[in-house]
C-alpha positions in Angstrom: 20.1 1.9 10.9 21.1 5.2 10.0 19.8 8.3 10.5 18.2 8.9 6.9 17.4 5.0 6.8 15.9 5.8 10.3 13.9 9.1 8.6 13.0 7.1 6.2 11.5 4.1 7.9 9.4 6.4 10.3 7.8 8.3 6.8 6.8 5.1 5.3 5.4 3.6 8.4 3.5 6.9 8.9 2.3 6.6 5.5 1.7 3.2 5.7 -0.5 3.2 8.8 -2.7 6.0 7.2 -4.0 3.4 4.7 -7.6 2.4 3.7 -7.8 -1.5 6.1 -4.8 -1.0 7.6 -5.5 -2.9 10.9 -2.3 -4.5 12.1 -4.0 -6.0 14.8 -5.5 -8.8 12.8 -2.8 -8.6 10.5 -0.2 -10.5 12.8 -2.7 -13.6 13.8 -3.6 -13.3 9.8 -0.2 -14.0 8.8 1.3 -16.6 11.8 -2.1 -18.2 10.6 -1.5 -18.4 6.2 2.5 -19.3 6.6 1.4 -22.2 8.2 0.3 -23.2 4.8 -3.6 -23.6 4.7 -6.7 -20.7 3.9 -8.1 -19.3 6.7 -11.2 -19.0 8.3 -13.1 -16.4 9.6 -13.6 -18.1 12.7 -10.0 -19.1 13.0 -8.8 -16.2 12.6 -11.2 -14.9 15.2 -9.9 -17.1 17.5 -6.2 -16.6 17.3 -7.0 -12.8 17.1 -8.9 -13.2 20.4 -12.2 -11.1 19.2 -15.7 -12.3 18.3 -16.2 -13.6 14.7 -18.2 -10.6 13.4 -16.3 -7.7 14.5 -13.5 -9.8 12.0 -15.8 -9.7 9.3 -16.2 -6.0 9.7 -12.7 -5.1 10.0 -11.9 -7.4 6.9 -14.4 -6.1 4.4 -12.6 -2.5 4.9 -9.4 -4.9 4.3 -9.7 -4.3 0.3 -6.5 -6.1 -0.6 -7.2 -9.6 1.0 -7.4 -12.7 -1.3 -10.1 -15.3 -0.8 -11.0 -18.7 -2.2 -14.2 -19.9 -4.0 -14.9 -20.9 -0.3 -14.4 -17.8 1.3 -11.1 -18.7 3.1 -8.6 -16.1 3.4 -5.3 -17.0 1.3 -3.2 -13.7 0.5 -2.6 -10.9 2.5 1.6 -10.0 2.2 1.7 -13.1 1.9 -0.3 -15.4 -1.1 -1.0 -18.8 -2.3 -1.7 -17.3 -6.2 1.4 -16.6 -7.9 2.8 -12.8 -7.9 6.9 -12.6 -9.3 8.0 -12.6 -6.1 9.0 -16.7 -5.4 8.6 -17.1 -1.0 10.2 -20.4 -0.1 10.5 -21.0 3.5 11.1 -24.5 5.0 9.4 -27.2 2.5 6.3 -24.5 1.3 6.7 -22.3 -1.3 4.4 -19.1 -1.1 4.5 -15.6 -2.9 4.6 -12.3 -1.7 3.1 -8.7 -2.6 6.2 -6.9 -2.9 9.6 -6.8 -2.9 9.2 -5.7 0.8 7.2 -8.1 2.0 10.1 -10.8 1.4 12.3 -9.2 3.6 10.1 -8.6 6.6 8.3 -11.8 6.9 11.3 -13.6 7.9 11.9 -11.9 11.1 7.8 -11.5 11.8 7.8 -15.7 11.1 11.3 -16.3 12.5 12.0 -18.7 9.7 14.9 -18.4 6.7 13.2 -17.9 3.3 14.8 -17.9 0.0 13.8 -15.8 -2.3 13.2 -15.1 -6.7 12.6 -12.1 -8.1 12.9 -10.3 -11.2 14.7 -7.1 -12.3 11.4 -4.8 -12.6 13.2 -3.1 -15.4 15.8 -5.7 -16.5 14.0 -9.2 -16.1 17.0 -10.5 -14.5 16.8 -12.6 -11.5 17.2 -11.3 -8.3 18.1 -14.0 -5.4 18.5 -13.6 -1.4 18.1 -15.4 1.6 16.5 -14.0 4.3 17.3 -15.0 7.8 14.9 -13.8 10.9 18.1 -11.2 11.6 19.3 -10.5 8.3 20.0 -11.1 4.9 22.8 -13.8 4.2 22.9 -13.6 0.2 22.0 -11.2 -2.6 22.6 -11.8 -5.8 23.4 -9.7 -7.6 25.5 -8.1 -4.3 24.3 -4.7 -6.8 20.4 -5.2 -6.0 17.9 -2.5 -4.8 14.7 -2.0 -3.7 11.8 0.6 -5.0 9.7 2.5 -2.1 7.1 5.1 -2.2 5.0 6.8 0.6 2.5 8.1 -0.8 0.6 11.5 1.3 -2.9 9.6 0.1 -2.4 5.8 0.0 -5.6 3.9 -1.3 -4.8 0.0 0.3 -1.4 -1.1 0.8 -1.1 -3.5 -2.1 -2.0 -0.8 -4.7 0.1 1.9 -2.8 2.6 0.2 -1.8 3.2 -2.7 -2.8 2.6 -2.9 -6.6 5.5 0.2 -6.0 7.9 -2.0 -4.3 10.0 -3.9 -6.7 14.0 -5.9 -7.0 16.0 -4.1 -9.5 19.3 -5.6 -10.3 20.6 -2.9 -9.9 20.7 1.3 -9.8 21.2 1.7 -13.6 18.2 -0.7 -14.3 16.0 1.1 -11.5 16.6 4.8 -13.4 13.5 4.7 -15.8 11.2 3.3 -13.6 12.0 6.0 -11.1 11.8 8.6 -14.0 8.7 8.0 -13.9 8.0 7.8 -10.0 9.0 10.8 -8.4 9.0 10.8 -4.9 10.1 7.1 -4.8 13.8 5.7 -3.2 15.7 2.9 -4.1 17.3 1.3 -1.5 20.4 -1.2 -1.5 19.0 -4.3 0.2 20.6 -4.3 3.4 18.3 -0.7 4.0 15.6 -1.8 2.7 15.7 -5.0 5.4 16.1 -2.4 7.6 13.1 0.0 6.7 10.8 -3.7 6.6 12.4 -4.7 10.0 10.6 -1.4 11.8 7.1 -2.3 10.0 7.3 -5.8 11.7 7.8 -4.2 15.1 5.0 -1.6 13.8 2.6 -4.9 13.4 4.6 -6.9 16.2 3.0 -4.1 19.1 -0.3 -3.2 17.4 -2.5 -3.4 20.1 -6.2 -4.6 19.6 -8.5 -2.0 19.7 -12.0 -1.3 21.8 -14.3 -1.4 19.3 -14.5 -2.2 16.3 -12.8 -0.1 13.1 
């Protein structure tokens, strides 16, 4: 990772960590359970996290972006069963993700290659990628870029970060969007992948706190 991307990754992670509900110690087991393809109960999550059920419920209450089904089971956080523009196929399962960066980070976290299809946010042209756990192996079109932001006062992970992370077919396709989002940045897919790996590292090294929230 070159110095410029490393510095951006640091700013991105600092901003992400400041978002309300950014409890990475709980996100680690939650993503793993969701990737199994079934809704997740609070009890299952508590067991996987090695924490009490009430503590996990209190933590989830601060994670306002969490998606639930009609039975109160979790069906989405970063990776989701609900359709979004970002289609994420891995193994024999089809999921969706909240944003472009999720599609680049999740293969490393889950240890499985994914095939990604997402429309260019500017033109609607399909952007297709194959993302292995350790690299992006194909990108169509090759000029594709990813938009990222580093807000000073994030309100939630999904609203402040994910809703601003899109694929564009190329820098020209992102020009109008960038003009409307001062401070945003577009990165080639390979560089955005590196930023995603820094997020993965933050999640997998997160310590479970003593006490709740």
